NUSE-874669 format. One record per residue (C-alpha): z, x, y; residue in one letter. Coordinates in steps of 0.25 Angstrom, whole numbers, plus 5000, padded with zeros to 4 digits. Each point is the difference from the previous one (the first is absolute). Layout:
ZXYa ...
This chain:
530753685439m 501450055000i 501249905002v 501450065002l 501149894999l 501450025001s 500449865005v 501349954993r 499849874991p 500149875008g 499850055014t 498549965000l 500149854999e 501149995010s 499250095010t 498849904999m 500849885002t 500950035012e 499649965014d 498649954998l 499349915009s 499449864995p 498650064999a 500550124992e 500849914991r 498849924997y 499250134997a 501150044991a 500049874993a 498550014997r 500250144995r 501149954991r 499149904994a 498950104998a 501050094993e 500549884991q 498649994994a 500050154996t 500350064987a 501250075006l 500649875004a 500149954986s 500450144995f 501250005009r 500549874995e 500250064986m 501150095006y 501449965005d 500050115010f 499150035013g 499050114999l 500150135009d 499050025010p 499350124992f 499949914988q 499449895009i 499050105006e 499650054987a 499849864993c 499249965013q 499150124998a 499849974986l 499649865002e 499050055010a 499350074989g 500550145004k 500650104991g 501450055003v 500950124999l 501549975002v 500950115002a 501549965001a 501350044995p 500549984986t 500749874999g 499349945012s 499249904992g 498650064999k 499749934987t 500049865008i 498650055005v 499650034985g 500449864996e 499349945011f 498750074995a 500349934987v 500249865007h 498750025007l 499250044988a 500549874992l 499649915012l 498750065001q 499749994985g 499950154998k 500850114992k 501150095005c 500450134994f 501450055003y 500150154997t 501350094998t 500250144997p 501049984988i 500149904989k 501449965003a 499649965014l 498849924994s 500949934991n 500949965011q 498949955009k 499449924988y 501449934998a 500149975015d 498549945001l 500249924987c 501249945006r 499349965013r 498649964994y 500249984985g 499750084988t 498649934998d 499550065014k 500650144998v 499750114990g 500450154997l 499250124997l 500750134997t 499650124991g 500549944988d 500249855002n 499049885004s 500649875004v 499049895005n 499050105005s 499049895005d 501049945009a 499649995015p 501250095004v 500250124991v 501150115002v 499650134995m 500250155001t 499150075010t 499350084988e 499749874993v 499249965012l 499350145001r 499649994986n 499449865002m 499250055012l 499450114992y 499749914988a 499449895008g 500949904994s 499749855001q 501449985004t 499650045014l 499049885002l 500649915011g 501050115005l 500349975015g 501350085003h 500750124995v 501450035003v 500450154999m 501550015000d 500750135003e 498650065005v 500750125005h 500150044985y 498650065003l 500750135004s 500550024986d 499450124995r 499949964985f 499549855002r 499649985015g 498550024998a 500049864993v 500349935012w 498950075008e 499049974988e 500449855001v 499849995015i 498750075000i 499449934989h 500449855002l 498949915003p 499849985015p 500249854999s 501550034996v 501149995011t 501050114998l 501449995003v 500850135001s 501550005000l 500650135004s 501450065003a 500150055015t 499150125001v 499750085013s 498550014998n 499849854998a 498950005011e 499350114993e 500049934986f 499649875007g 498850075006d 499650054987w 500249864994l 499149945011d 498950114997t 500049974985v 500449854999r 499549945014g 500949935010d 501450034997t 501249975009q 501250094999v 501449945002i 501250095002v 501449955000s 501150105002e 501149895001h 501049994988r 500449864998p 501450054996v 500450115009p 500450134992l 501250085004f 500250154995q 501350064995h 500650124994v 501149994990l 501050115000a 501350004993g 500649865002r 499349975012r 498649955004i 499550065013y 498849945008d 498950105000l 499649975015f 500949975012e 500049875006e 499150005012g 498849945008e 498650054998g 499150034989r 500550154999k 501349994993k 501050125000a 500650054987v 501549974998n 500850125005p 501049984989d 498950034990l 499650125008t 501450055001r 500249994985m 498750074997a 500450125009r 501450004994l 499450004986e 499150115003a 501150095006a 500949984988r 499950104989p 499549964986s 500949964989w 500050144994g 500350075013d 501249905002r 500550024986r 500050165002r 500749995013g 501049894997r 501150094997n 499950065014n 500049865007m 501249965008r 500649864996e 499649945013a 498550044997d 500149954986r 500549865005e 498950005011r 499050024989e 500649904991r 499949895011r 498650045004q 499549994986r 500749874998s 499149945011r 498750064996v 499450004986w 498949954992t 500649874994p 499849974985s 499049894996r 501249904996p 500650045013e 498749965008v 499949874993i 501449965003e 499950045014r 498749925002l 500749884993d 501250015010a 499150015012e 499249874995g 498750094998l 499749964986l 499049974993p 499550155001a 498950084994i 500450154998t 498850094999f 500250124991i 498850084997f 500350024985s 500049904989r 501150074992a 500850005013a 499849855002c 500549974986e 501250105002a 500349925013a 500249874992v 500950074990q 500850065011q 500249865006c 500449944987l 501050114997f 500649995014a 500349854996g 499149945011l 499849854998r 499149935011l 499849874992n 501149894998d 500149934986e 499049885004e 498950115005a 500250084987r 499749874991e 498749985008q 499650144998v 500249994985r 499349874999s 498850055008l 499950144993v 500149934986e 498949915004e 499150115004r 500250094988t 500049894989a 498750054995s 500550144998i 500550034986p 501550034998a 499750144994e 499150045012d 501149955010l 501050104994h 498950125002v 499749965014l 501550015005g 500049855002y 501549984999y 500450115010e 498949955009w 500649854999l 501450055003e 499550065013g 499249875004l 501249924997e 500850085010r 498949995010g 499550154999i 498650044994a 499050125000a 498549985004h 499050104996h 498750024993a 500750054987g 500549864998m 499449904991l 499249915009p 500749874995t 501450075004f 499450045014k 499549855002e 501449954996v 500650105010v 499149955011e 500249854998e 501550024999l 500050085013f 499249905007v 501049894996r 501250085005g 500550024985l 499850155001v 500650065013k 499850154998a 498750064994v 499850154998f 498550025001a 498950115001t 499049995011e 499049924992t 500849885004l 499650015014a 498549974997l 499849865004g 500949934989i 500749895007n 501450044999m 500750015013p 501550035002a 501050005011r 500150155000s 499350124995v 500750134997v 499350144999l 500850104992e 499250125005k 498850025009l 499450104990v 499149964988k 499250064989w 498549985003n 499550054986g 499950155005e 501350035008q 501249945007h 499549955014a 500549925011d 499649865000i 499049965011t 500249905011p 499049914993g 500950014987e 501349975008y 499349885007t 499549954986q 501450014994l 500949955011t 499049885003g 500649934988r 501349985008a 500249865007g 499649874993r 499249915009r 500749865001g 501350054994i 500450135007d 500250015016v 499850154998e 499750114990g 500750134998h 499550144996a 501150094995v 499850154998v 501150074992l 500650125007w 499650134994q 500450155003r 499050065010a 499549865004m 499350005013n 500249875008p 498850035009d 499150024988h 500549864995l 499849945014a 498550055000g 499849944986l 500649865004a 499350005014g 498650034994t 499649864997r 498650034996t 499250104992y 498550034999p 499149954990l 499250114993r 498949984990s 500150064986s 498549964996f 499350094991k 498749974991p 500250004985s 499150014988y 500149854997n 499849965015m 498850095001a 499249944988v 500449865004n 499550025014l 498750074996v 499749884990e 500249895011q 499450085012f 499350124996g 500550145005r 499550005014h 500749875004r 501250034992s 500150135008r 499949915013e 501149914995l 501050114997l 499850055014e 500549875005t 501450024993s 501250015008f 500250144996a 498750055006q 500349915013f 501350075002q 499350144997a 498949975010d 501049965010k 500850124998s 498850095003v 499949945014v 501250095005g 499550124993i 498649985007s 500750005013r 500750134997q 498750064996v 499449955014q 501250075008r 499850124992n 498650015003e 500249995015e 501150114998g 499050094993l 499049985012d 501150055009g 500450124991y 498550044999k 499950005015a 501250095001s 499650104990m 498650025007t 499750155003c 498950045010h 499750124992l 499549934987g 500349894989d 501550014999f 500049904989e 499250094991e 500950125004y 501249914996a 499449974987r 499850154997l 501550035003r 500449884991r 499150064989e 500750145002l 501449944999k 499749914988d 499450124993r 501250095003e 500949894996t 499349984987e 500050154997l 501550015003a 500349884991r 499150064989q 500850145001g 501349924999a 499549934987a 499550134995d 501450075002r 500749884993r 499050014988a 500350154999e 501549975001a 499949904989a 499250094991v 501150105002a 501149904997l 499349964987e 500150144995k 501550005001l 500950004988k 501549984997p 500750135003g 499150045011d 500750065013v 499349955013i 500250005014h 499949875007v 499250035013p 500549885008t 500849875001g 501549974999k 500150084987y 499250125004a 500450134993g 500250054986l 499949904989a 499950004985l 499049904993v 500749914990l 498849914998d 498650015006p 499949855002g 498550004996l 499449865000p 499550004986a 501249924994g 501450064997r 500550145000s 501350054996n 500649864999g 499649975014h 499149895004r 498650035005g 499349955012f 498749945004d 498850105002h 499949965015h 501450055002d 499650144995g 501150094993p 501449985004r 500850114995p 501549994997l 500750125005v 501450065001l 500250065014t 500950135003a 500949905006e 500349934987r 499249885003q 499149934990v 498849935007k 498749944997r 499050065010l 498749955005a 498650055004s 500550005015i 501050114997d 498850094996f 499050015011p 499550134995v 499850054985p 501350054993v 500150104989e 501150044990a 500850125005l 500850024987e 500349934987r 501449964995m 500549934988r 500649865002i 501249994990p 499849884990k 501449965004s 499649985015f 500449865005n 499449975014a 501149905002r 501150104997s 500550075013p 500550124992q 498650014993s 499350005013r 501050105006r 499850104988d 498549995000l 499950015015a 500950135000s 499050064989a 498849965009l 500650075012r 500350134992t 498750004993k 499049975012a 500950005013g 499550145004h 498549964998i 499249985013t 498849904998p 498750045006e 499649935013r 498849914998h 498850055008r 499349895008k 498550004996k 498950005011r 499749875006s 498849924995q 499649965014a 499850155003a 498850014991d 499549865000d 498549995005r 500249865005e 501150035009i 499350125005a 498749925003r 500849895007l 500850105009r 498650065004k 499449875004e 501349965008l 499950135008r 498549985002a 500249865005h 499949985015p 501249925001c 500850124994h 500050065014g 500549885008c 501250025008q 500549854996d 499750024986r 501449974994e 500149885009d 498749954995h 500550034986a 501249925002r 499249875004w 499050034988a 501250004990e 500549875006r 498549954999y 499950044985h 501449944997r 499649875006l 498750004993l 500650024987r 501049885002d 498849915005t 499350044987s 501249964992q 500149865007l 498549984998e 500250024985r 501249905000r 499049905006i 499050034990e 501049984989g 500649875005r 498749935002t 499349934988n 501250054991t 500049884991i 498550004999a 500050154996r 501049974989t 499249884995f 498850095000d 500750104991r 500549894991i 498649954999v 499550144997a 501050024988l 499749864995l 498550035000t 500250134993e 500749924989m 499049894999d 500849895006y 499049995011l 498550025002r 499749995015g 500349855003d 500149964985e 501249994993v 499950044985t 500749934988e 501150105001h 500149975015g 500149854997k 501250034990r 500750095011l 499849885010a 500949924991r 501150104999l 501050005011y 501150105001g 500450155004e 499350054988l 498849915000d 499050124997l 500950054988l 500049864994a 498549995001s 499850144994e 500949964988c 499249874997l 498750085002r 500450114990e 500749904990g 501350075001v 500849874997w 499149954989e 500749974987g 501450005006l 501049904996a 500449905011p 501450075001a 499350145001e 499049955010l 501249955009a 500650144999a 498750065005c 499849905011v 501450025005s 499650145004a 499049945010l 501149935008v 501450064998y 500550115010e 501450054998a 500949985011r 500450155000a 499450124994a 500750034987d 499750144995d 501150004989a 499249964988m 498649944997a 500049854998p 500149944986k 498649954995l 499649914989p 499450094988s 498649994994g 498849945007r 500849965013a 500450145002k 498650064998a 499549895010a 501050045010l 499650144999g 498649975001e 500349925013m 500750125006v 498850094996r 499049905007i 500950005013w 499950155000g 498549995000r 500149895011l 500950095008d 499150125000a 498849915004l 500849945011e 500350155005e 498550035000d 499749875008f 501250035010r 500749874996i 501550035002s 501249924995q 500850055013t 499049915008e 500449884991g 498750014992v 499850054986g 500649984986q 501550054998r 500450054987e 500349894990p 501549994998d 500449984985l 501449975003g 500049854996f 499150014988a 501150004990w 500749885006a 498749925001a 499650034986y 501449964994m 500049875008w 498649964996a 500450034986s 501049905000g 501350085002k 501349945006g 500350015014l 501350084998d 499350114992e 498850015010v 500950015012l 500950104993r 498850094996e 499349985014a 501250035008e 499649915011m 500649875007p 499549874995a 499349975013g 499250125000d 499649984985f 499549865003v 499350045012r 499250114993w 499749914988c 499449905010k 499150115006q 499650044986v 499749864997i 499249995013d 499150124997v 499849964985l 499449875005g 499150075009q 499650094988i 499849884991a 499049955011a 499350135003a 499950064985a 498649984994p 500249894989s 498549994996a 500050134992d 501149974991g 501150065008s 501449984996t 500650025013v 499949865006p 500649934988k 501150104999n 500350005015a 500249855000r 500950024987k 500850115008a 500249905012v 500649904989d 500950114995g 500550045013l 500249865006l 501249964993r 501549995002g 500550055013v 498650035005v 499549864997a 501249935006y 500350095011s 499549925012s 498949905004v 499150115005g 
C-alpha cells in the first residue's frame, strides 16, 4: 500500500472538526476516545508539538503490526517514526534495535534516547564499544546487527522492532550490501521500520520489502516542513535562482541567464591581458564595471554577506578537507568575528570541559589552540580528518548557536542532526575517488537538505557561489530534482557464503540470495528487454516474408552471400596485416645514417634515419617504445624537419637508398645543424628515384573457399531471380535484426540469476580451498565465518598458514593494518616504511598469499570490478600502527604517518575491530600465540587519542 502525503501540518484536525452535524461530532468523539487508548496517544503526549500527517500515518501502521517504509525529505522528522517503534517495543515488553550507518550518528541517537528513556533502558553497540548491550533499546551500527544475525546472538531473543535509519545507504557500493543482508535475515516476527530520504522508486523498494518482510506500508511525504529557497551569490549580490511565479514549473532567473551569456562571450583573462593595450578607455571602464558586479566572492566575503542578510548559521560544503581548514584560516586572517564576548566565554568553557581528558602535550600536536581560536570567533571546520572529540564539540556548539559558520565536507550531510539556516555550495563538481564529476541531483538534495531549522527558521536557503562557465539551467535541474533512485549494491562475499551455507545449506542459501533487492531490480529490468525481443521477433517474421523468393530458399542464398562477404573481408584484413608486418620487418632493419623514401603521409619524401626507434629499449639516447607500437624511426626530412614517424607512415616496406654519416656534433634542436644536414641529404640522394612497390596478387584470387562459394551462389536457383537485390536488402535487414535480438537475449540471460551465479562461483572456490564440503562448513570455514571485512579470505588464510605466529603485539597490529587500510589516493612516489624483522617478513608473506588468491579468483571468474574478491593489501598504515602499539608518542606517530589525527584514530579503531575478530577466530587450543597477542595489540592501540576520542 502506497500513501502519498503532502498535507501541511495542522490542517488535518481543523478539517475534521469544521461543519460537523451532531451525529458526526458524536462519531468523532468516539474515535478520539478510541485513539486515546492507543500507544500513539501516549507517545504524542511526550512531545510539545503536533505530529505531521505522514508521521501519524506511519505510527498507526506500526501499531497495526505492519512494517513501514517512510520516505521523506531531510529534516522532515522521519526519526519520530523510529522513536515510536522504540516506544511501542517498550510498551509491549519487547526489544528494539535502532541501526545507523555511521558511529557518529549512533552516538547522537544514543544520547537522544538516553535523555528520553534513561541510561538503564538504552544501550550502545558499535565496532569498538559496548554500553549496556542487554538493554531493551540498543543503538548500533548496521554491521553490528548483521554480525549478530550470522552468529545467532542471544541478544536477538525478544526482539520486536528494528529501525533502519538512512536505509537509502544500501546504494553505497562499499557497505550497502549489509543493509540487504539484515533485511533478508531478520526473523519474520520482527517488525521493520525503514527510514529513507525521498527516493523516486520508493514504490519499487516497498514492493521488495513486501516480498521479503511481509505486509509493508510505504509512506511518501514530499513536503518540507521548512520551505527551501535557492540562490546564487555573485559578487556582492545574492540572486534568486528561480523567478517568482505560480505553478510547479519555475523559470530560471533571467538575470542569471544573461550573466552566464555575457561570461561565455567574454574572453579569458589571458586573452584580455594580451589585448588590453589595444582597448579603448571606454571599453576598459565598461569591463571594470562588469567585473565589479560579477565575480566569485572569497570565503570571508561569503560569510560577511550571509551575516549581513541574516542568513547565519550556515554550513559551507567544500569537497576537500584541506580546503575546509584553509577556509577557517582565511576567515581568521580576514578578522571575522561572529561571537560577542559572552558567547566567547561560553565556547571556551564548553571546549575546556569536553577536552579536559586530553593531555596538554597532545593538545599542541592536535592543533588545539588554532582550533579554539576559530571556535571562539564562531567559525569551524568539520571533516573526517578531525579528531572525533573535536567534531562532536563543533556539532554541539553549532546546535547551540555558538558556532555560526562551518566549513564541511559532504560527510556532514549524512544524517547527523546539525541543521542550519543556510547551506552554501562552493562548486557543483567533486572528486569521486576516480575523477572530478558533477554532483548528482541526489547529492545536491542531501546537501541542501540541511538548510532550514524546524521550529526556528521560517525558511531555509541554499546558496551556490557563482563560478565561471556556470550554467543556471543545469543548477535549476539539480535544484528541481527532489528525488533520486535507490539502486542496490548487493554482492555476495566469502564470509556471507560460509555463514549462509552453515545456517541454511547451499540450495536454500541460493534461494535467499535470489530474494535480494539487487536481483529484484535486475529481474524487473529484464521485463523491458523481453518486450523488445518480442517486438524484434515480430519484425523478423515480417522481414522473412518480404525476402521470400518463388525460385528457392532465399535465406540459404543470403547465407552464402554473407559467407562470401565475410571470407573476402577476412582475407583483405589478413593481407593488410601481412603488409604491415612486412613493413615493420623492413623498418627493424634500418640503421642510423640510412637514407630512405617515406612513401606516404605528411612527411612523405626523402629522409635520413637518425634513430631507428626500435622497441627494445633505448637507442642513441632516445627512449624506446612498447612492442605493440612497432618501430618508430626518428628522421630528418629534406625540408629540415626532425620527426618521429609511426608505422602508419609506412604502408609498404621501405629500403635504404643510400648511406650517410651523421656528424657527432649534430644537434636535432639546432636549426643550423638541421639545415646543414638536410642540405647534405639533398646533395647525396636528391637525384635517386625510389622503386615503386609492386602490388602483390590478391589472396582472394587463389582462395579455394571463395571459389567454392561463388560457384554455389551462381548455381543457386535464387541467383537468377529478377528481384534478387530487393530480396537481398530484406535479407540483410533480417540478419541485422536477428543479430540484435541475439544480443538482447544474451543480456536477459546475463541479468537473471546474476547474484546466484556469483554465489555459485564463490562456493566453488571455497570448496576448492576446503572451506566447504557440500553443505558442510569445515573448521577453516567456521573460522572464516567469524571474520568480517573486505579481506576476510586473506585474513583466514594468514591464520591457516600461521603467518602471524610468534609476532609481538605491535608487529601483529602492523600486519592487521594491511587488511583494513586504504590510501585515500594512489601514491606511487615511494614504497611505505615498514617495521623490520618478523613483521616485514609477515607482510611480505601476506602479499604473496594475496597473489595466490588473486590468481585463484581469476580462474573461478570472480572479479573485483563487480565488487567481489580480495583487493591487494595496503601496507601504508603498518608503520604508524606499529609505532602506536609500541607506545610511541602522538607527536612522533602523526609526524611519521603524515596523516590527520582523525584519520589516524579511525584507522586505529578499524584495526582494533579486526584484531578483536582475529582473537576470537584464531585457534587457541593448539598453543597459538595469535589470540593472546591480538588482545595485547588491542590494549596497545586503545590508548591516548584513540581511547578518549568518542563514545563509540
